[in-house]
mmCIF file as Biopython writes it, N, C-alpha, C and O atoms, coordinates in Angstrom:
data_model
#
loop_
_atom_site.group_PDB
_atom_site.id
_atom_site.type_symbol
_atom_site.label_atom_id
_atom_site.label_alt_id
_atom_site.label_comp_id
_atom_site.label_asym_id
_atom_site.label_entity_id
_atom_site.label_seq_id
_atom_site.pdbx_PDB_ins_code
_atom_site.Cartn_x
_atom_site.Cartn_y
_atom_site.Cartn_z
_atom_site.occupancy
_atom_site.B_iso_or_equiv
_atom_site.auth_seq_id
_atom_site.auth_asym_id
_atom_site.pdbx_PDB_model_num
ATOM 1  N N  . LYS A ? 1  ? -5.913 7.832   5.222  1.0 0.0 1  A 1 
ATOM 2  C CA . LYS A ? 1  ? -5.223 6.774   4.452  1.0 0.0 1  A 1 
ATOM 3  C C  . LYS A ? 1  ? -6.113 5.531   4.367  1.0 0.0 1  A 1 
ATOM 4  O O  . LYS A ? 1  ? -6.648 5.074   5.378  1.0 0.0 1  A 1 
ATOM 5  N N  . ARG A ? 2  ? -6.261 5.008   3.199  1.0 0.0 2  A 1 
ATOM 6  C CA . ARG A ? 2  ? -7.088 3.797   3.055  1.0 0.0 2  A 1 
ATOM 7  C C  . ARG A ? 2  ? -6.180 2.607   2.769  1.0 0.0 2  A 1 
ATOM 8  O O  . ARG A ? 2  ? -5.413 2.621   1.807  1.0 0.0 2  A 1 
ATOM 9  N N  . LYS A ? 3  ? -6.270 1.571   3.614  1.0 0.0 3  A 1 
ATOM 10 C CA . LYS A ? 3  ? -5.421 0.382   3.415  1.0 0.0 3  A 1 
ATOM 11 C C  . LYS A ? 3  ? -6.231 -0.698  2.714  1.0 0.0 3  A 1 
ATOM 12 O O  . LYS A ? 3  ? -7.293 -1.098  3.190  1.0 0.0 3  A 1 
ATOM 13 N N  . LYS A ? 4  ? -5.725 -1.161  1.592  1.0 0.0 4  A 1 
ATOM 14 C CA . LYS A ? 4  ? -6.440 -2.220  0.860  1.0 0.0 4  A 1 
ATOM 15 C C  . LYS A ? 4  ? -5.743 -3.557  1.083  1.0 0.0 4  A 1 
ATOM 16 O O  . LYS A ? 4  ? -4.519 -3.658  1.004  1.0 0.0 4  A 1 
ATOM 17 N N  . LEU A ? 5  ? -6.546 -4.580  1.363  1.0 0.0 5  A 1 
ATOM 18 C CA . LEU A ? 5  ? -5.949 -5.909  1.578  1.0 0.0 5  A 1 
ATOM 19 C C  . LEU A ? 5  ? -5.585 -6.533  0.239  1.0 0.0 5  A 1 
ATOM 20 O O  . LEU A ? 5  ? -6.418 -6.629  -0.662 1.0 0.0 5  A 1 
ATOM 21 N N  . LYS A ? 6  ? -4.337 -6.954  0.121  1.0 0.0 6  A 1 
ATOM 22 C CA . LYS A ? 6  ? -3.895 -7.574  -1.136 1.0 0.0 6  A 1 
ATOM 23 C C  . LYS A ? 6  ? -3.262 -8.929  -0.852 1.0 0.0 6  A 1 
ATOM 24 O O  . LYS A ? 6  ? -2.803 -9.173  0.264  1.0 0.0 6  A 1 
ATOM 25 N N  . PRO A ? 7  ? -3.231 -9.813  -1.844 1.0 0.0 7  A 1 
ATOM 26 C CA . PRO A ? 7  ? -2.639 -11.136 -1.678 1.0 0.0 7  A 1 
ATOM 27 C C  . PRO A ? 7  ? -1.207 -11.042 -1.154 1.0 0.0 7  A 1 
ATOM 28 O O  . PRO A ? 7  ? -0.741 -11.943 -0.457 1.0 0.0 7  A 1 
ATOM 29 N N  . ASN A ? 8  ? -0.515 -9.964  -1.483 1.0 0.0 8  A 1 
ATOM 30 C CA . ASN A ? 8  ? 0.871  -9.814  -1.042 1.0 0.0 8  A 1 
ATOM 31 C C  . ASN A ? 8  ? 0.932  -9.538  0.459  1.0 0.0 8  A 1 
ATOM 32 O O  . ASN A ? 8  ? 1.966  -9.766  1.086  1.0 0.0 8  A 1 
ATOM 33 N N  . GLY A ? 9  ? -0.157 -9.053  1.036  1.0 0.0 9  A 1 
ATOM 34 C CA . GLY A ? 9  ? -0.157 -8.790  2.475  1.0 0.0 9  A 1 
ATOM 35 C C  . GLY A ? 9  ? 0.426  -7.413  2.776  1.0 0.0 9  A 1 
ATOM 36 O O  . GLY A ? 9  ? 0.175  -6.456  2.044  1.0 0.0 9  A 1 
ATOM 37 N N  . LEU A ? 10 ? 1.202  -7.314  3.854  1.0 0.0 10 A 1 
ATOM 38 C CA . LEU A ? 10 ? 1.749  -6.010  4.253  1.0 0.0 10 A 1 
ATOM 39 C C  . LEU A ? 10 ? 2.624  -5.425  3.148  1.0 0.0 10 A 1 
ATOM 40 O O  . LEU A ? 10 ? 2.609  -4.214  2.927  1.0 0.0 10 A 1 
ATOM 41 N N  . GLN A ? 11 ? 3.374  -6.254  2.463  1.0 0.0 11 A 1 
ATOM 42 C CA . GLN A ? 11 ? 4.259  -5.734  1.411  1.0 0.0 11 A 1 
ATOM 43 C C  . GLN A ? 11 ? 3.441  -4.908  0.415  1.0 0.0 11 A 1 
ATOM 44 O O  . GLN A ? 11 ? 3.855  -3.817  0.025  1.0 0.0 11 A 1 
ATOM 45 N N  . GLY A ? 12 ? 2.290  -5.423  0.009  1.0 0.0 12 A 1 
ATOM 46 C CA . GLY A ? 12 ? 1.453  -4.700  -0.955 1.0 0.0 12 A 1 
ATOM 47 C C  . GLY A ? 12 ? 1.021  -3.359  -0.379 1.0 0.0 12 A 1 
ATOM 48 O O  . GLY A ? 12 ? 1.066  -2.339  -1.067 1.0 0.0 12 A 1 
ATOM 49 N N  . ASN A ? 13 ? 0.601  -3.361  0.887  1.0 0.0 13 A 1 
ATOM 50 C CA . ASN A ? 13 ? 0.169  -2.106  1.510  1.0 0.0 13 A 1 
ATOM 51 C C  . ASN A ? 13 ? 1.310  -1.105  1.553  1.0 0.0 13 A 1 
ATOM 52 O O  . ASN A ? 13 ? 1.129  0.067   1.224  1.0 0.0 13 A 1 
ATOM 53 N N  . GLU A ? 14 ? 2.481  -1.565  1.959  1.0 0.0 14 A 1 
ATOM 54 C CA . GLU A ? 14 ? 3.619  -0.632  2.059  1.0 0.0 14 A 1 
ATOM 55 C C  . GLU A ? 14 ? 3.920  -0.026  0.693  1.0 0.0 14 A 1 
ATOM 56 O O  . GLU A ? 14 ? 4.183  1.172   0.585  1.0 0.0 14 A 1 
ATOM 57 N N  . GLU A ? 15 ? 3.882  -0.845  -0.337 1.0 0.0 15 A 1 
ATOM 58 C CA . GLU A ? 15 ? 4.173  -0.311  -1.684 1.0 0.0 15 A 1 
ATOM 59 C C  . GLU A ? 15 ? 3.106  0.693   -2.080 1.0 0.0 15 A 1 
ATOM 60 O O  . GLU A ? 15 ? 3.414  1.750   -2.631 1.0 0.0 15 A 1 
ATOM 61 N N  . GLU A ? 16 ? 1.855  0.367   -1.800 1.0 0.0 16 A 1 
ATOM 62 C CA . GLU A ? 16 ? 0.770  1.299   -2.169 1.0 0.0 16 A 1 
ATOM 63 C C  . GLU A ? 16 ? 0.923  2.605   -1.390 1.0 0.0 16 A 1 
ATOM 64 O O  . GLU A ? 16 ? 0.785  3.686   -1.962 1.0 0.0 16 A 1 
ATOM 65 N N  . GLU A ? 17 ? 1.204  2.513   -0.109 1.0 0.0 17 A 1 
ATOM 66 C CA . GLU A ? 17 ? 1.352  3.743   0.689  1.0 0.0 17 A 1 
ATOM 67 C C  . GLU A ? 17 ? 2.507  4.583   0.160  1.0 0.0 17 A 1 
ATOM 68 O O  . GLU A ? 17 ? 2.403  5.808   0.090  1.0 0.0 17 A 1 
ATOM 69 N N  . ALA A ? 18 ? 3.603  3.936   -0.212 1.0 0.0 18 A 1 
ATOM 70 C CA . ALA A ? 18 ? 4.758  4.676   -0.733 1.0 0.0 18 A 1 
ATOM 71 C C  . ALA A ? 18 ? 4.344  5.411   -2.002 1.0 0.0 18 A 1 
ATOM 72 O O  . ALA A ? 18 ? 4.718  6.567   -2.197 1.0 0.0 18 A 1 
ATOM 73 N N  . ALA A ? 19 ? 3.575  4.751   -2.867 1.0 0.0 19 A 1 
ATOM 74 C CA . ALA A ? 19 ? 3.147  5.391   -4.116 1.0 0.0 19 A 1 
ATOM 75 C C  . ALA A ? 19 ? 2.245  6.587   -3.790 1.0 0.0 19 A 1 
ATOM 76 O O  . ALA A ? 19 ? 2.360  7.643   -4.412 1.0 0.0 19 A 1 
ATOM 77 N N  . LEU A ? 20 ? 1.354  6.420   -2.820 1.0 0.0 20 A 1 
ATOM 78 C CA . LEU A ? 20 ? 0.464  7.534   -2.470 1.0 0.0 20 A 1 
ATOM 79 C C  . LEU A ? 20 ? 1.274  8.705   -1.928 1.0 0.0 20 A 1 
ATOM 80 O O  . LEU A ? 20 ? 0.984  9.858   -2.245 1.0 0.0 20 A 1 
ATOM 81 N N  . GLN A ? 21 ? 2.282  8.422   -1.117 1.0 0.0 21 A 1 
ATOM 82 C CA . GLN A ? 21 ? 3.089  9.522   -0.566 1.0 0.0 21 A 1 
ATOM 83 C C  . GLN A ? 21 ? 3.830  10.245  -1.680 1.0 0.0 21 A 1 
ATOM 84 O O  . GLN A ? 21 ? 4.004  11.462  -1.619 1.0 0.0 21 A 1 
ATOM 85 N N  . GLN A ? 22 ? 4.272  9.503   -2.704 1.0 0.0 22 A 1 
ATOM 86 C CA . GLN A ? 22 ? 5.015  10.152  -3.791 1.0 0.0 22 A 1 
ATOM 87 C C  . GLN A ? 22 ? 4.108  11.128  -4.542 1.0 0.0 22 A 1 
ATOM 88 O O  . GLN A ? 22 ? 4.560  12.184  -4.984 1.0 0.0 22 A 1 
ATOM 89 N N  . GLN A ? 23 ? 2.822  10.772  -4.685 1.0 0.0 23 A 1 
ATOM 90 C CA . GLN A ? 23 ? 1.926  11.665  -5.416 1.0 0.0 23 A 1 
ATOM 91 C C  . GLN A ? 23 ? 1.814  12.947  -4.630 1.0 0.0 23 A 1 
ATOM 92 O O  . GLN A ? 23 ? 1.108  13.866  -5.045 1.0 0.0 23 A 1 
#
């Protein structure tokens, strides 16, 4: 899993991870 730092912080990561899991 690759975590990207975003201005949103953890919220951005959680959303990205959720999208990756859906794929």
